C-alpha positions, 0 to 999 in steps of 0.5 A: 464494494462499489467502483472506486474510480470516478471518472475515465482515466484513459488520458492519464498517461504521459505524452511520451507514452503517446509519441512512442505508441505513434511510432510503434504503430508504424514499425513495431505494432505486432511486437508484444512487450513484457513490463514489470512494476517494481520499487527499489528501496523500501520507505522510511528504512523499513524492512517490508512494504505492503502490496495495495492497489490491485482493485483499482488496477482492474477498474482502470483497465476495464474502463480503458478507452478513448472517446470521440472527444479525446481523439478530437482533442488530439487532432486539435491540440497540436499533437500531429499524431498520424491518422492510423494511430487515431484510428487505433486509439479510436478502436482501443481495447486492452487485449494483453495479460497483467500478472499481479501480487495480491493486495495485502501481501508483504513485498520486497524490493526489486521483485515484480509486483505487477507483470504486463504482457501486451502489445507494446502500445497497450503496455506503454499506455497503461504505465502512467496510471498503473504506477500512480495507482499502486505507488499511492496505494502501497504508501497507504497500506505500507504506513498503516501496516507500520503503525499496526505492527508498532501497536499492541495487538489488543488496541484498535487503530482508528484511520483519521487522515482524510484531511491530511490526504493529498486529494479527495482520491487520496483521503479515500485510498488512506482510509480503505487500504489503511482498514486492509492493512490492519486498521480497526476502522475510519472517520471517513464516512464515504469510505465507511459507506463504500465498505458498508461499515459505520465510520468512527468519531468523537468531536473536535476542539471547536465543539468544546469551544462553541459552548459557554464552558467545557462541562456545558460541552461535555453534557450536551455531546454525552446526552445526544451520544451516551453510546459513544461519550468519548470526550476530548479533554485537552482543549484547555487543560487536560488534568486540571479541567478536562479530565475533571469535567469528563468525570462530573459528566459521567457521574451525571449521566449515572444520576439520571440513569444513562448507561455509562458502558460506552465512555472515554476521553480522547487526548490529542496534545501534549505529553501523551504518555504522561497525560494518559497515565495520570488520566487513567488514575484519575478515571479509576479513582473516580470509579470509571474503570471502564472509561477508555483512553484514545490517544491522537496527535500525529502518531507514528510507528516510532512515537507508538513504540515510544508510548509503550516503552513509557507505560502510556495508558490507551485503549485505542489509537487515532492515526491520520497523517502517517497513514494518508500522507506518510514519510517517504515514497514507494518509488515504484517503476515500470521497465521493460524485461522483454519483448516477444516476436513470432513467439520468441521471448527475447529478454531485455535489460537496462543497465546503470552505473548504479548497481540498484538500478540494474533492471531484472531481465526477462519473462519470470515467475516469482515464488515465496519459499517457506520453512516447513518447520516454522511456517516463516518466509525464507525468501523470494525467488525469481525464476524464468517462465516455465522453469521447473524448480527443485522442491528438495534442495535449492541453490538460490543467489541474491538478484542484486549481489551475486556473491550472496548465494546459499542452499535452502532445504525443507521448504514449501514454494508459493507463486506470488503473482496471480493472473488478473486479465488473460487476453484482456479478459478479467480472470481474477476474483478479488477480495473484498477489503476485509478478506484482504485484511484478514490475508494481510494479518496471516501473511505478516505473521509469517515474516520473520520479527527481525524483518518487521522491526523499525530500527535497522530491520534484517534484510529479506532475501530477494533471490533467483535460481542459478539459471536465472542468475546465469541469464543476468550475468550474461545479459549484463556482460554482453550489454557491457561488452556492446558498450565497449565496441561502441566507444571503440567505433 
């Protein structure tokens, strides 16, 4: 696929990143920082999210540099940066390490999605763009996967959301990550072009309104597109005129020797369950059992499940809003978890009165444990970098609630994060979107159905080894002890 980012986004950083970095030049230039990007809560009260955005993150870091125009902007706009810092930016090139969970992986709260280990200035400068990339990408991918999981397996989903997206980049992300998460295709021609596929689509109500009557519109469309004669039947009255006019058009095609192998209707308003059932009866009675029914109109995971329960008849779905602009937000954050000076790693922690906001400290590795007998994922497990983990029997404890502990046996461990950049050099071979789609499907098949359900999903375990939990407990106690001493003083 061609490069995704249309411009140099090096200045897409919050000002405080630069103010801090200017200070680091004078004081902490040699310090390495370790930062984790993660989210705390799954959107829409869901049980999982889908990792996405690594492809764009690669493009961003590879293109990261500051031009003479950028330096002149800083000089002329009153930032008062030191000459040393401006010279540093003039020669800036990312030289650190980036580890990330691959696109298409089901992921869970409070685990590191992306870890950046780099000189503090570099690690700070990439924060804003990194979060912007993965927050947006994961919202689209997660929204799309919720729709896919709610739809019968043999029903293709067409991503129709470009016009609903918050801007051009979001429209592209919705289409591409929607396909990655399981959609059959997209109506977005630019996205389809980037992926080397044909875009999908039928007609709009305006096409029907342009002609003197609905039948004339249907005839014109079928004549031009006999291999894609899907007719929008709800412009005036779906059952009284729309479906009858579609049947009349299909009969006319037969009379003129035009193939009716690729015909269908789309319903975009009203009671979709009732209208689709009645439309199916009418099409079948007229001898067009092969005519497909596509449903659209603000569909989301919940309404699709409701359609299934009501016995709605449909062969495909067009979903827009709830992929391009789904409800809920990822809320990914980027927190310092360690510093490294002279080769010595010092874990760092941020406390909070809200337990969910206490950061998981330290330079970590993340594993997924799979049950050997059934193949399902049991838990994601954090440990310290380089820590050896027992693979016969392992005690694990919730990183959020230390009273929740269990012992697992008969499992396989798979490391989740992969190295993307090492010493500033790209070492990761990114998969294409269709490879990621297959991987996403396979990965989701290994997640227990109870975790994927829409209503009150079971909470997936994100745990730590004994050694890791001891580190976090000790750091919390030590930090709280310091806080008490400061209050006394």
